[in-house]
A tleap script that builds the chain and sets N, CA, C and O, in Angstrom:
source leaprc.protein.ff14SB
mol = sequence {
  NMET ASN ILE LYS LYS ALA ALA ALA MET PHE
  ASP LEU SER THR ASP THR LEU ARG TYR TYR
  GLU ARG VAL GLY VAL ILE PRO PRO VAL HIE
  ARG ASN ASN SER GLY TYR ARG GLU TYR THR
  THR ASN ASP LEU ASN TRP ILE TYR LEU ALA
  LYS HIE LEU ARG LEU ALA GLY LEU SER VAL
  GLU SER LEU ILE GLU PHE ALA GLN LEU ALA
  GLN VAL ARG GLY THR GLN ASN VAL GLU THR
  ALA GLN LYS GLN ILE LEU THR GLU GLN LEU
  GLU GLU LEU ASP LYS LYS LEU ALA GLU MET
  GLN GLU VAL ARG ALA LEU LEU LEU TYR LYS
  ILE ASP THR TYR ASP ASP HIE ILE ALA LYS
  PHE LYS ALA GLY GLU MET THR PRO ASP THR
  ILE GLU LYS LEU TRP GLU ARG LYS CLYS
}
set mol.1.N position { -12.980 -0.645 36.735 }
set mol.1.CA position { -11.541 -0.453 35.899 }
set mol.1.C position { -11.885 0.319 34.976 }
set mol.1.O position { -13.048 0.164 34.605 }
set mol.2.N position { -11.099 1.365 34.292 }
set mol.2.CA position { -11.424 2.189 33.253 }
set mol.2.C position { -10.992 1.627 32.006 }
set mol.2.O position { -10.339 0.588 32.101 }
set mol.3.N position { -11.233 2.128 30.739 }
set mol.3.CA position { -11.004 1.414 29.457 }
set mol.3.C position { -9.566 1.499 29.328 }
set mol.3.O position { -9.149 0.607 28.589 }
set mol.4.N position { -8.666 2.248 29.779 }
set mol.4.CA position { -7.303 2.053 29.482 }
set mol.4.C position { -6.703 0.841 29.967 }
set mol.4.O position { -5.963 0.149 29.267 }
set mol.5.N position { -7.103 0.495 31.508 }
set mol.5.CA position { -6.733 -0.757 32.083 }
set mol.5.C position { -7.229 -1.679 31.270 }
set mol.5.O position { -6.443 -2.504 30.805 }
set mol.6.N position { -8.680 -1.745 30.910 }
set mol.6.CA position { -9.189 -2.935 30.457 }
set mol.6.C position { -8.592 -3.126 29.081 }
set mol.6.O position { -8.459 -4.310 28.770 }
set mol.7.N position { -8.255 -2.360 28.306 }
set mol.7.CA position { -7.792 -2.413 27.082 }
set mol.7.C position { -6.211 -3.275 27.426 }
set mol.7.O position { -5.927 -4.363 26.926 }
set mol.8.N position { -5.470 -2.632 28.219 }
set mol.8.CA position { -4.098 -2.980 28.206 }
set mol.8.C position { -4.305 -4.507 28.955 }
set mol.8.O position { -3.586 -5.389 28.485 }
set mol.9.N position { -5.009 -4.816 29.819 }
set mol.9.CA position { -5.146 -6.005 30.414 }
set mol.9.C position { -5.315 -7.240 29.443 }
set mol.9.O position { -4.947 -8.370 29.767 }
set mol.10.N position { -5.984 -6.897 28.047 }
set mol.10.CA position { -6.082 -7.651 27.086 }
set mol.10.C position { -5.684 -7.627 25.958 }
set mol.10.O position { -6.122 -8.240 24.985 }
set mol.11.N position { -4.472 -6.615 26.059 }
set mol.11.CA position { -3.654 -6.353 24.639 }
set mol.11.C position { -4.498 -5.908 23.434 }
set mol.11.O position { -4.351 -6.261 22.264 }
set mol.12.N position { -5.518 -4.968 24.006 }
set mol.12.CA position { -6.454 -4.477 22.673 }
set mol.12.C position { -6.326 -2.752 22.726 }
set mol.12.O position { -5.570 -2.155 23.493 }
set mol.13.N position { -6.936 -2.322 22.063 }
set mol.13.CA position { -6.815 -1.063 21.717 }
set mol.13.C position { -8.002 -0.508 22.202 }
set mol.13.O position { -9.012 -1.169 21.959 }
set mol.14.N position { -8.178 0.768 22.966 }
set mol.14.CA position { -9.276 1.361 23.544 }
set mol.14.C position { -10.367 1.610 22.240 }
set mol.14.O position { -11.542 1.572 22.605 }
set mol.15.N position { -10.204 1.802 21.107 }
set mol.15.CA position { -10.821 1.729 19.861 }
set mol.15.C position { -11.564 0.407 19.516 }
set mol.15.O position { -12.659 0.256 18.975 }
set mol.16.N position { -10.685 -0.495 19.969 }
set mol.16.CA position { -11.166 -2.017 19.928 }
set mol.16.C position { -12.329 -2.058 20.870 }
set mol.16.O position { -13.414 -2.515 20.509 }
set mol.17.N position { -12.153 -1.666 21.870 }
set mol.17.CA position { -13.238 -2.201 22.931 }
set mol.17.C position { -14.369 -0.908 22.718 }
set mol.17.O position { -15.516 -1.274 22.974 }
set mol.18.N position { -14.286 0.068 22.433 }
set mol.18.CA position { -15.359 0.921 21.962 }
set mol.18.C position { -16.235 0.447 20.861 }
set mol.18.O position { -17.454 0.611 20.835 }
set mol.19.N position { -15.463 -0.206 19.874 }
set mol.19.CA position { -15.966 -0.835 18.435 }
set mol.19.C position { -16.959 -2.018 18.990 }
set mol.19.O position { -18.155 -2.150 18.729 }
set mol.20.N position { -16.288 -2.690 19.672 }
set mol.20.CA position { -17.116 -3.909 20.406 }
set mol.20.C position { -18.411 -3.704 20.975 }
set mol.20.O position { -19.420 -4.368 20.736 }
set mol.21.N position { -18.297 -2.702 21.768 }
set mol.21.CA position { -19.379 -2.229 22.682 }
set mol.21.C position { -20.324 -1.581 21.499 }
set mol.21.O position { -21.484 -1.980 21.394 }
set mol.22.N position { -19.807 -0.578 20.614 }
set mol.22.CA position { -20.746 -0.022 19.499 }
set mol.22.C position { -21.384 -0.895 18.883 }
set mol.22.O position { -22.573 -0.655 18.675 }
set mol.23.N position { -20.900 -1.979 18.470 }
set mol.23.CA position { -21.564 -2.892 17.316 }
set mol.23.C position { -22.273 -4.167 17.892 }
set mol.23.O position { -22.939 -4.969 17.238 }
set mol.24.N position { -21.961 -4.215 19.469 }
set mol.24.CA position { -22.714 -5.531 20.164 }
set mol.24.C position { -22.050 -6.525 20.161 }
set mol.24.O position { -22.724 -7.554 20.185 }
set mol.25.N position { -20.744 -6.686 20.135 }
set mol.25.CA position { -19.882 -7.850 20.465 }
set mol.25.C position { -19.912 -8.058 21.848 }
set mol.25.O position { -19.956 -9.179 22.356 }
set mol.26.N position { -19.883 -6.732 22.630 }
set mol.26.CA position { -20.062 -6.991 24.022 }
set mol.26.C position { -21.374 -6.151 24.608 }
set mol.26.O position { -21.949 -5.248 24.001 }
set mol.27.N position { -21.617 -6.509 25.545 }
set mol.27.CA position { -22.842 -6.097 26.056 }
set mol.27.C position { -22.571 -4.514 26.485 }
set mol.27.O position { -21.437 -4.200 26.847 }
set mol.28.N position { -23.604 -3.548 26.438 }
set mol.28.CA position { -23.353 -2.306 27.002 }
set mol.28.C position { -22.428 -2.205 28.455 }
set mol.28.O position { -22.519 -2.960 29.423 }
set mol.29.N position { -21.563 -1.093 28.296 }
set mol.29.CA position { -20.639 -1.274 29.661 }
set mol.29.C position { -21.337 -0.013 30.341 }
set mol.29.O position { -21.751 0.951 29.697 }
set mol.30.N position { -21.430 -0.169 32.015 }
set mol.30.CA position { -21.854 0.985 32.617 }
set mol.30.C position { -21.099 1.976 32.572 }
set mol.30.O position { -19.880 1.822 32.641 }
set mol.31.N position { -21.648 3.151 32.453 }
set mol.31.CA position { -20.888 4.595 32.858 }
set mol.31.C position { -21.205 4.999 34.188 }
set mol.31.O position { -22.279 4.809 34.759 }
set mol.32.N position { -20.005 5.675 34.724 }
set mol.32.CA position { -20.134 6.608 35.884 }
set mol.32.C position { -20.687 7.696 35.639 }
set mol.32.O position { -20.982 8.048 34.496 }
set mol.33.N position { -20.941 8.496 36.859 }
set mol.33.CA position { -21.432 9.924 36.759 }
set mol.33.C position { -21.010 10.920 35.612 }
set mol.33.O position { -21.684 11.745 34.995 }
set mol.34.N position { -19.485 10.529 35.511 }
set mol.34.CA position { -18.765 11.756 34.371 }
set mol.34.C position { -18.928 10.777 33.145 }
set mol.34.O position { -18.025 11.000 32.339 }
set mol.35.N position { -19.756 9.784 32.736 }
set mol.35.CA position { -19.823 9.156 31.504 }
set mol.35.C position { -18.737 8.334 31.071 }
set mol.35.O position { -18.826 7.795 29.967 }
set mol.36.N position { -17.577 8.135 31.884 }
set mol.36.CA position { -16.457 7.308 31.635 }
set mol.36.C position { -17.035 5.627 31.712 }
set mol.36.O position { -17.939 5.355 32.503 }
set mol.37.N position { -16.631 4.915 31.121 }
set mol.37.CA position { -16.823 3.596 31.229 }
set mol.37.C position { -16.188 2.891 32.444 }
set mol.37.O position { -14.986 2.920 32.711 }
set mol.38.N position { -17.158 2.244 33.155 }
set mol.38.CA position { -16.398 1.457 34.373 }
set mol.38.C position { -16.685 -0.041 33.877 }
set mol.38.O position { -17.803 -0.420 33.527 }
set mol.39.N position { -15.629 -0.780 33.889 }
set mol.39.CA position { -15.733 -2.202 33.498 }
set mol.39.C position { -15.653 -3.094 34.724 }
set mol.39.O position { -14.812 -2.935 35.609 }
set mol.40.N position { -16.505 -3.965 34.722 }
set mol.40.CA position { -16.827 -5.111 35.771 }
set mol.40.C position { -16.181 -6.081 35.462 }
set mol.40.O position { -15.687 -6.107 34.334 }
set mol.41.N position { -15.959 -7.320 36.485 }
set mol.41.CA position { -15.801 -8.524 35.880 }
set mol.41.C position { -16.400 -9.231 34.963 }
set mol.41.O position { -15.884 -10.086 34.244 }
set mol.42.N position { -17.760 -8.795 34.985 }
set mol.42.CA position { -18.391 -9.469 34.044 }
set mol.42.C position { -18.140 -8.972 32.408 }
set mol.42.O position { -18.147 -9.745 31.450 }
set mol.43.N position { -17.925 -7.544 32.343 }
set mol.43.CA position { -17.464 -6.920 31.330 }
set mol.43.C position { -15.958 -7.506 30.921 }
set mol.43.O position { -15.774 -7.711 29.721 }
set mol.44.N position { -15.233 -7.692 31.539 }
set mol.44.CA position { -13.971 -8.149 31.209 }
set mol.44.C position { -13.999 -9.537 30.738 }
set mol.44.O position { -13.361 -9.880 29.743 }
set mol.45.N position { -14.773 -10.407 31.475 }
set mol.45.CA position { -15.236 -11.999 30.947 }
set mol.45.C position { -15.467 -11.747 29.650 }
set mol.45.O position { -14.726 -12.374 28.894 }
set mol.46.N position { -16.555 -10.758 28.944 }
set mol.46.CA position { -17.261 -10.582 27.461 }
set mol.46.C position { -15.797 -10.299 26.889 }
set mol.46.O position { -15.302 -11.208 26.224 }
set mol.47.N position { -15.148 -9.283 27.053 }
set mol.47.CA position { -13.808 -8.865 26.461 }
set mol.47.C position { -13.026 -9.901 26.178 }
set mol.47.O position { -12.512 -9.984 25.062 }
set mol.48.N position { -12.789 -10.968 27.265 }
set mol.48.CA position { -11.836 -11.972 27.060 }
set mol.48.C position { -12.248 -13.009 26.144 }
set mol.48.O position { -11.519 -13.511 25.289 }
set mol.49.N position { -13.887 -13.406 26.447 }
set mol.49.CA position { -14.451 -14.350 25.290 }
set mol.49.C position { -14.312 -13.763 24.018 }
set mol.49.O position { -13.805 -14.451 23.133 }
set mol.50.N position { -14.713 -12.478 23.742 }
set mol.50.CA position { -14.739 -12.062 22.385 }
set mol.50.C position { -13.510 -12.037 21.793 }
set mol.50.O position { -13.422 -12.528 20.668 }
set mol.51.N position { -12.323 -11.461 22.429 }
set mol.51.CA position { -10.980 -11.491 21.812 }
set mol.51.C position { -10.770 -13.103 21.613 }
set mol.51.O position { -10.614 -13.419 20.433 }
set mol.52.N position { -10.744 -13.960 22.365 }
set mol.52.CA position { -10.386 -15.327 21.994 }
set mol.52.C position { -11.271 -16.109 20.950 }
set mol.52.O position { -10.754 -16.851 20.114 }
set mol.53.N position { -12.817 -15.878 21.050 }
set mol.53.CA position { -13.373 -16.388 19.918 }
set mol.53.C position { -13.009 -15.787 18.529 }
set mol.53.O position { -12.915 -16.561 17.576 }
set mol.54.N position { -12.797 -14.449 18.354 }
set mol.54.CA position { -12.303 -13.904 17.235 }
set mol.54.C position { -10.785 -14.251 16.770 }
set mol.54.O position { -10.344 -14.032 15.641 }
set mol.55.N position { -10.086 -14.821 17.825 }
set mol.55.CA position { -8.647 -15.308 17.545 }
set mol.55.C position { -8.848 -16.481 16.812 }
set mol.55.O position { -8.141 -16.756 15.843 }
set mol.56.N position { -9.918 -17.315 17.271 }
set mol.56.CA position { -10.367 -18.673 17.042 }
set mol.56.C position { -11.144 -18.772 15.709 }
set mol.56.O position { -11.359 -19.858 15.171 }
set mol.57.N position { -11.656 -17.306 15.078 }
set mol.57.CA position { -12.021 -17.297 13.757 }
set mol.57.C position { -13.600 -17.308 13.964 }
set mol.57.O position { -14.189 -17.776 12.990 }
set mol.58.N position { -14.389 -16.913 14.976 }
set mol.58.CA position { -15.614 -16.417 15.026 }
set mol.58.C position { -15.717 -15.215 14.464 }
set mol.58.O position { -14.852 -14.368 14.686 }
set mol.59.N position { -16.720 -14.973 13.705 }
set mol.59.CA position { -17.092 -13.923 12.854 }
set mol.59.C position { -17.775 -12.809 13.855 }
set mol.59.O position { -18.546 -13.135 14.758 }
set mol.60.N position { -17.416 -11.536 13.594 }
set mol.60.CA position { -18.085 -10.442 14.503 }
set mol.60.C position { -19.497 -10.628 14.462 }
set mol.60.O position { -20.045 -10.441 15.548 }
set mol.61.N position { -20.304 -10.973 13.431 }
set mol.61.CA position { -21.645 -11.322 13.269 }
set mol.61.C position { -21.894 -12.241 14.457 }
set mol.61.O position { -22.618 -11.811 15.355 }
set mol.62.N position { -21.440 -13.303 14.545 }
set mol.62.CA position { -21.574 -14.488 15.419 }
set mol.62.C position { -21.324 -13.996 16.771 }
set mol.62.O position { -21.903 -14.551 17.704 }
set mol.63.N position { -20.527 -13.016 16.989 }
set mol.63.CA position { -20.430 -12.817 18.317 }
set mol.63.C position { -21.509 -11.460 18.447 }
set mol.63.O position { -21.432 -10.985 19.580 }
set mol.64.N position { -22.191 -10.950 17.832 }
set mol.64.CA position { -22.926 -9.990 18.343 }
set mol.64.C position { -24.407 -10.713 18.386 }
set mol.64.O position { -25.354 -10.201 18.984 }
set mol.65.N position { -24.471 -11.651 17.857 }
set mol.65.CA position { -25.730 -12.570 17.833 }
set mol.65.C position { -25.548 -13.371 19.356 }
set mol.65.O position { -26.458 -13.358 20.186 }
set mol.66.N position { -24.305 -14.029 19.578 }
set mol.66.CA position { -24.107 -14.604 20.852 }
set mol.66.C position { -24.407 -13.661 21.880 }
set mol.66.O position { -25.157 -14.051 22.775 }
set mol.67.N position { -23.864 -12.227 21.936 }
set mol.67.CA position { -23.921 -11.179 22.721 }
set mol.67.C position { -25.539 -10.565 22.995 }
set mol.67.O position { -25.956 -10.220 24.101 }
set mol.68.N position { -26.304 -10.525 21.742 }
set mol.68.CA position { -27.630 -10.008 21.862 }
set mol.68.C position { -28.696 -10.958 22.584 }
set mol.68.O position { -29.718 -10.639 23.191 }
set mol.69.N position { -28.097 -12.345 22.312 }
set mol.69.CA position { -28.797 -13.290 22.869 }
set mol.69.C position { -28.461 -13.390 24.395 }
set mol.69.O position { -29.341 -14.012 24.991 }
set mol.70.N position { -27.628 -13.035 25.052 }
set mol.70.CA position { -27.087 -13.107 26.274 }
set mol.70.C position { -28.093 -12.156 26.841 }
set mol.70.O position { -28.753 -12.549 27.803 }
set mol.71.N position { -28.314 -10.828 26.318 }
set mol.71.CA position { -29.049 -9.640 26.987 }
set mol.71.C position { -30.403 -9.907 26.950 }
set mol.71.O position { -31.149 -9.233 27.660 }
set mol.72.N position { -30.982 -11.043 26.024 }
set mol.72.CA position { -32.554 -11.539 26.375 }
set mol.72.C position { -32.552 -12.443 27.437 }
set mol.72.O position { -33.302 -12.187 28.379 }
set mol.73.N position { -31.896 -13.403 27.477 }
set mol.73.CA position { -31.917 -14.323 28.637 }
set mol.73.C position { -33.245 -14.782 29.081 }
set mol.73.O position { -34.336 -14.271 28.829 }
set mol.74.N position { -32.957 -15.913 29.840 }
set mol.74.CA position { -34.494 -16.175 30.397 }
set mol.74.C position { -35.390 -17.394 29.742 }
set mol.74.O position { -36.299 -17.951 30.358 }
set mol.75.N position { -35.055 -17.670 28.606 }
set mol.75.CA position { -35.759 -18.496 28.012 }
set mol.75.C position { -34.719 -19.798 27.541 }
set mol.75.O position { -33.552 -19.542 27.245 }
set mol.76.N position { -35.158 -20.986 27.504 }
set mol.76.CA position { -34.434 -22.289 26.995 }
set mol.76.C position { -33.980 -21.888 25.542 }
set mol.76.O position { -32.842 -22.184 25.177 }
set mol.77.N position { -34.829 -21.233 24.722 }
set mol.77.CA position { -34.364 -21.331 23.358 }
set mol.77.C position { -33.120 -20.144 23.073 }
set mol.77.O position { -32.515 -20.139 22.000 }
set mol.78.N position { -32.853 -19.255 24.050 }
set mol.78.CA position { -31.847 -18.370 23.861 }
set mol.78.C position { -30.634 -19.071 24.229 }
set mol.78.O position { -29.588 -18.986 23.585 }
set mol.79.N position { -30.844 -19.985 25.609 }
set mol.79.CA position { -29.495 -20.650 25.948 }
set mol.79.C position { -29.255 -21.964 24.891 }
set mol.79.O position { -28.193 -22.578 24.790 }
set mol.80.N position { -30.239 -22.184 24.289 }
set mol.80.CA position { -29.776 -23.298 23.213 }
set mol.80.C position { -29.320 -22.665 22.043 }
set mol.80.O position { -28.473 -23.239 21.358 }
set mol.81.N position { -29.794 -21.480 21.690 }
set mol.81.CA position { -28.915 -20.916 20.570 }
set mol.81.C position { -27.559 -20.307 20.926 }
set mol.81.O position { -26.623 -20.241 20.129 }
set mol.82.N position { -27.529 -19.859 22.205 }
set mol.82.CA position { -25.920 -19.414 22.463 }
set mol.82.C position { -25.210 -20.568 22.483 }
set mol.82.O position { -24.160 -20.501 21.843 }
set mol.83.N position { -25.475 -21.764 23.089 }
set mol.83.CA position { -24.873 -23.041 23.250 }
set mol.83.C position { -24.489 -23.617 21.921 }
set mol.83.O position { -23.344 -24.045 21.773 }
set mol.84.N position { -25.364 -23.661 20.938 }
set mol.84.CA position { -25.424 -23.759 19.427 }
set mol.84.C position { -24.000 -23.034 18.829 }
set mol.84.O position { -23.085 -23.527 18.170 }
set mol.85.N position { -24.202 -21.695 19.325 }
set mol.85.CA position { -23.010 -20.896 18.363 }
set mol.85.C position { -21.718 -21.304 18.762 }
set mol.85.O position { -20.765 -21.336 17.983 }
set mol.86.N position { -21.644 -21.705 20.292 }
set mol.86.CA position { -20.270 -22.020 20.997 }
set mol.86.C position { -20.086 -23.516 20.025 }
set mol.86.O position { -18.985 -23.753 19.529 }
set mol.87.N position { -21.098 -24.343 19.845 }
set mol.87.CA position { -20.570 -25.737 19.623 }
set mol.87.C position { -20.283 -25.785 18.228 }
set mol.87.O position { -19.414 -26.572 17.855 }
set mol.88.N position { -20.954 -24.972 17.287 }
set mol.88.CA position { -20.599 -24.883 15.936 }
set mol.88.C position { -19.134 -24.082 15.935 }
set mol.88.O position { -18.333 -24.460 15.080 }
set mol.89.N position { -18.818 -23.247 16.628 }
set mol.89.CA position { -17.216 -22.581 16.722 }
set mol.89.C position { -16.393 -23.945 17.143 }
set mol.89.O position { -15.383 -24.303 16.536 }
set mol.90.N position { -16.815 -24.484 17.983 }
set mol.90.CA position { -15.614 -25.537 18.392 }
set mol.90.C position { -15.592 -26.528 17.252 }
set mol.90.O position { -14.489 -26.849 16.811 }
set mol.91.N position { -16.800 -27.104 16.670 }
set mol.91.CA position { -16.425 -27.753 15.373 }
set mol.91.C position { -15.604 -27.311 14.389 }
set mol.91.O position { -14.699 -27.970 13.878 }
set mol.92.N position { -15.989 -25.928 14.055 }
set mol.92.CA position { -15.029 -25.385 12.958 }
set mol.92.C position { -13.602 -25.363 13.454 }
set mol.92.O position { -12.695 -25.680 12.684 }
set mol.93.N position { -13.332 -24.968 14.829 }
set mol.93.CA position { -11.966 -24.988 15.320 }
set mol.93.C position { -11.185 -26.328 15.399 }
set mol.93.O position { -9.971 -26.498 15.287 }
set mol.94.N position { -12.115 -27.194 15.607 }
set mol.94.CA position { -11.447 -28.859 15.395 }
set mol.94.C position { -11.041 -28.988 14.094 }
set mol.94.O position { -9.935 -29.488 13.888 }
set mol.95.N position { -11.812 -28.588 13.059 }
set mol.95.CA position { -11.407 -28.870 11.894 }
set mol.95.C position { -10.073 -28.055 11.548 }
set mol.95.O position { -9.115 -28.718 11.150 }
set mol.96.N position { -9.981 -27.111 11.630 }
set mol.96.CA position { -9.132 -26.106 11.413 }
set mol.96.C position { -7.847 -26.800 12.119 }
set mol.96.O position { -6.803 -26.792 11.467 }
set mol.97.N position { -7.846 -27.419 13.442 }
set mol.97.CA position { -6.519 -27.816 14.238 }
set mol.97.C position { -6.184 -29.113 13.354 }
set mol.97.O position { -5.017 -29.448 13.150 }
set mol.98.N position { -7.303 -29.836 12.834 }
set mol.98.CA position { -7.030 -31.107 12.276 }
set mol.98.C position { -6.131 -30.772 11.000 }
set mol.98.O position { -5.065 -31.372 10.859 }
set mol.99.N position { -6.541 -29.839 10.089 }
set mol.99.CA position { -6.000 -29.384 8.795 }
set mol.99.C position { -4.644 -28.774 9.376 }
set mol.99.O position { -3.672 -29.206 8.757 }
set mol.100.N position { -4.363 -27.997 10.270 }
set mol.100.CA position { -3.189 -27.263 10.665 }
set mol.100.C position { -2.261 -28.436 11.288 }
set mol.100.O position { -1.057 -28.252 11.115 }
set mol.101.N position { -2.610 -29.553 11.951 }
set mol.101.CA position { -1.774 -30.840 12.233 }
set mol.101.C position { -1.235 -31.469 10.938 }
set mol.101.O position { -0.053 -31.760 10.757 }
set mol.102.N position { -2.264 -31.652 10.033 }
set mol.102.CA position { -1.609 -32.214 8.537 }
set mol.102.C position { -0.786 -31.320 8.098 }
set mol.102.O position { 0.051 -31.811 7.341 }
set mol.103.N position { -0.680 -30.189 8.267 }
set mol.103.CA position { 0.025 -29.145 7.598 }
set mol.103.C position { 1.533 -29.148 8.317 }
set mol.103.O position { 2.618 -29.097 7.737 }
set mol.104.N position { 1.275 -29.222 9.756 }
set mol.104.CA position { 2.728 -29.553 10.297 }
set mol.104.C position { 3.423 -30.526 10.245 }
set mol.104.O position { 4.639 -30.441 10.417 }
set mol.105.N position { 2.653 -31.956 9.934 }
set mol.105.CA position { 3.286 -32.945 9.794 }
set mol.105.C position { 3.996 -32.987 8.554 }
set mol.105.O position { 5.109 -33.489 8.399 }
set mol.106.N position { 3.199 -32.357 7.557 }
set mol.106.CA position { 4.191 -32.191 6.116 }
set mol.106.C position { 5.207 -31.428 6.164 }
set mol.106.O position { 6.094 -31.639 5.337 }
set mol.107.N position { 5.359 -30.410 7.067 }
set mol.107.CA position { 6.374 -29.508 7.240 }
set mol.107.C position { 7.473 -30.354 8.006 }
set mol.107.O position { 8.658 -30.408 7.678 }
set mol.108.N position { 6.988 -30.897 8.900 }
set mol.108.CA position { 8.040 -31.705 9.776 }
set mol.108.C position { 8.642 -32.735 8.508 }
set mol.108.O position { 9.846 -32.647 8.265 }
set mol.109.N position { 8.081 -33.386 7.969 }
set mol.109.CA position { 8.381 -34.502 7.034 }
set mol.109.C position { 9.435 -33.639 6.234 }
set mol.109.O position { 10.647 -33.822 6.352 }
set mol.110.N position { 8.917 -32.755 5.473 }
set mol.110.CA position { 9.800 -31.860 4.429 }
set mol.110.C position { 11.212 -31.412 5.092 }
set mol.110.O position { 12.229 -31.252 4.417 }
set mol.111.N position { 11.152 -31.236 6.452 }
set mol.111.CA position { 12.367 -30.742 7.037 }
set mol.111.C position { 13.422 -31.770 7.348 }
set mol.111.O position { 14.645 -31.630 7.326 }
set mol.112.N position { 12.735 -32.781 7.628 }
set mol.112.CA position { 13.418 -34.326 7.829 }
set mol.112.C position { 13.945 -34.797 6.870 }
set mol.112.O position { 14.993 -35.391 7.126 }
set mol.113.N position { 13.560 -34.771 5.562 }
set mol.113.CA position { 14.042 -35.218 4.586 }
set mol.113.C position { 14.664 -34.352 3.588 }
set mol.113.O position { 15.277 -34.858 2.647 }
set mol.114.N position { 14.560 -33.123 3.715 }
set mol.114.CA position { 15.244 -32.185 2.954 }
set mol.114.C position { 16.664 -32.325 2.421 }
set mol.114.O position { 17.028 -32.096 1.268 }
set mol.115.N position { 17.333 -32.696 3.343 }
set mol.115.CA position { 18.923 -32.786 2.959 }
set mol.115.C position { 18.996 -34.174 2.307 }
set mol.115.O position { 19.845 -34.173 1.416 }
set mol.116.N position { 18.453 -35.221 2.442 }
set mol.116.CA position { 18.368 -36.369 1.847 }
set mol.116.C position { 17.886 -36.269 0.126 }
set mol.116.O position { 18.477 -36.764 -0.834 }
set mol.117.N position { 16.491 -35.374 0.132 }
set mol.117.CA position { 16.057 -35.240 -1.115 }
set mol.117.C position { 17.209 -34.088 -1.856 }
set mol.117.O position { 17.472 -34.293 -3.041 }
set mol.118.N position { 17.729 -33.164 -1.315 }
set mol.118.CA position { 18.639 -32.388 -2.079 }
set mol.118.C position { 19.735 -33.359 -2.597 }
set mol.118.O position { 20.080 -33.283 -3.776 }
set mol.119.N position { 20.154 -34.042 -1.969 }
set mol.119.CA position { 21.407 -35.041 -2.229 }
set mol.119.C position { 20.950 -35.882 -3.471 }
set mol.119.O position { 21.590 -35.750 -4.514 }
set mol.120.N position { 19.974 -36.666 -3.426 }
set mol.120.CA position { 19.287 -37.452 -4.504 }
set mol.120.C position { 19.228 -36.685 -5.331 }
set mol.120.O position { 19.935 -37.132 -6.234 }
set mol.121.N position { 18.722 -35.549 -5.695 }
set mol.121.CA position { 18.612 -34.631 -7.033 }
set mol.121.C position { 19.913 -34.167 -7.484 }
set mol.121.O position { 20.157 -34.098 -8.688 }
set mol.122.N position { 20.735 -33.853 -6.628 }
set mol.122.CA position { 22.291 -33.612 -6.851 }
set mol.122.C position { 23.104 -34.720 -7.722 }
set mol.122.O position { 23.841 -34.555 -8.693 }
set mol.123.N position { 22.701 -35.950 -7.014 }
set mol.123.CA position { 23.381 -37.192 -7.397 }
set mol.123.C position { 22.581 -37.839 -8.746 }
set mol.123.O position { 23.140 -38.761 -9.340 }
set mol.124.N position { 21.452 -37.417 -9.156 }
set mol.124.CA position { 20.532 -37.793 -10.148 }
set mol.124.C position { 19.963 -38.865 -9.930 }
set mol.124.O position { 19.615 -39.565 -10.881 }
set mol.125.N position { 19.695 -39.312 -8.407 }
set mol.125.CA position { 18.885 -40.413 -8.148 }
set mol.125.C position { 17.390 -39.997 -8.372 }
set mol.125.O position { 16.526 -40.796 -8.734 }
set mol.126.N position { 17.172 -38.684 -8.124 }
set mol.126.CA position { 15.536 -38.205 -8.117 }
set mol.126.C position { 15.413 -37.405 -9.478 }
set mol.126.O position { 16.351 -36.685 -9.822 }
set mol.127.N position { 14.555 -37.488 -10.068 }
set mol.127.CA position { 14.277 -37.161 -11.304 }
set mol.127.C position { 12.806 -36.643 -11.321 }
set mol.127.O position { 12.084 -37.097 -10.433 }
set mol.128.N position { 12.313 -35.852 -12.107 }
set mol.128.CA position { 10.887 -35.325 -12.190 }
set mol.128.C position { 9.982 -36.613 -12.237 }
set mol.128.O position { 8.928 -36.687 -11.606 }
set mol.129.N position { 10.549 -37.776 -13.155 }
set mol.129.CA position { 9.879 -38.892 -12.985 }
set mol.129.C position { 9.761 -39.784 -11.980 }
set mol.129.O position { 8.802 -40.551 -11.881 }
set mol.130.N position { 10.839 -39.731 -11.083 }
set mol.130.CA position { 10.821 -40.669 -10.052 }
set mol.130.C position { 10.513 -40.000 -8.757 }
set mol.130.O position { 10.652 -40.570 -7.675 }
set mol.131.N position { 10.011 -38.534 -8.921 }
set mol.131.CA position { 10.015 -37.837 -7.579 }
set mol.131.C position { 8.645 -38.458 -6.909 }
set mol.131.O position { 7.770 -39.023 -7.564 }
set mol.132.N position { 8.620 -38.270 -5.603 }
set mol.132.CA position { 7.650 -38.839 -4.884 }
set mol.132.C position { 6.376 -38.031 -4.896 }
set mol.132.O position { 6.401 -36.839 -5.201 }
set mol.133.N position { 5.383 -38.591 -4.607 }
set mol.133.CA position { 4.022 -37.856 -4.792 }
set mol.133.C position { 3.640 -37.666 -3.182 }
set mol.133.O position { 3.423 -38.635 -2.456 }
set mol.134.N position { 3.591 -36.389 -2.758 }
set mol.134.CA position { 3.585 -35.896 -1.516 }
set mol.134.C position { 2.138 -36.521 -0.924 }
set mol.134.O position { 2.021 -37.001 0.204 }
set mol.135.N position { 1.226 -36.431 -1.767 }
set mol.135.CA position { -0.188 -36.805 -1.304 }
set mol.135.C position { -0.301 -38.112 -0.886 }
set mol.135.O position { -1.177 -38.450 -0.090 }
set mol.136.N position { 0.664 -39.032 -1.440 }
set mol.136.CA position { 0.540 -40.523 -1.272 }
set mol.136.C position { 1.396 -40.788 -0.110 }
set mol.136.O position { 1.387 -41.903 0.410 }
set mol.137.N position { 2.204 -39.747 0.372 }
set mol.137.CA position { 3.230 -40.406 1.244 }
set mol.137.C position { 2.366 -40.893 2.601 }
set mol.137.O position { 1.179 -40.649 2.814 }
set mol.138.N position { 3.258 -41.625 3.435 }
set mol.138.CA position { 2.885 -42.303 4.831 }
set mol.138.C position { 2.555 -41.178 5.678 }
set mol.138.O position { 3.501 -40.423 5.904 }
set mol.139.N position { 1.224 -40.822 6.303 }
set mol.139.CA position { 1.170 -39.796 7.289 }
set mol.139.C position { 1.325 -40.428 8.945 }
set mol.139.O position { 1.295 -39.658 9.905 }
savepdb mol mol.pdb
quit
């Protein structure tokens, strides 16, 4: 598969794919006799992984480290290091998801109680002294 098709497949630009390869986010891609990149299933898997790990917040530096480790292969230390990178990213993602769930719950609460709160303010039933403390609300 050529670079245009690979880029379209993952909704990335050809410049992004070239950049990923140049800096080492993905391993070097085989080139044909004319010098054009020919993406294999393995290359496409790397692109897919890189795109989604970036979306999850993994740094370019961590992706480069992960890709470099993949090219060394063969020792338990390399495999352990790669798995550690993935494990750390999963932990970070779980933390972000928990924070986002908390914010989502707050937004739902604010939406559900918005009209009632506005009505109480307008009626004078809620004042700056009697307003609820959001951080103490039931979750």
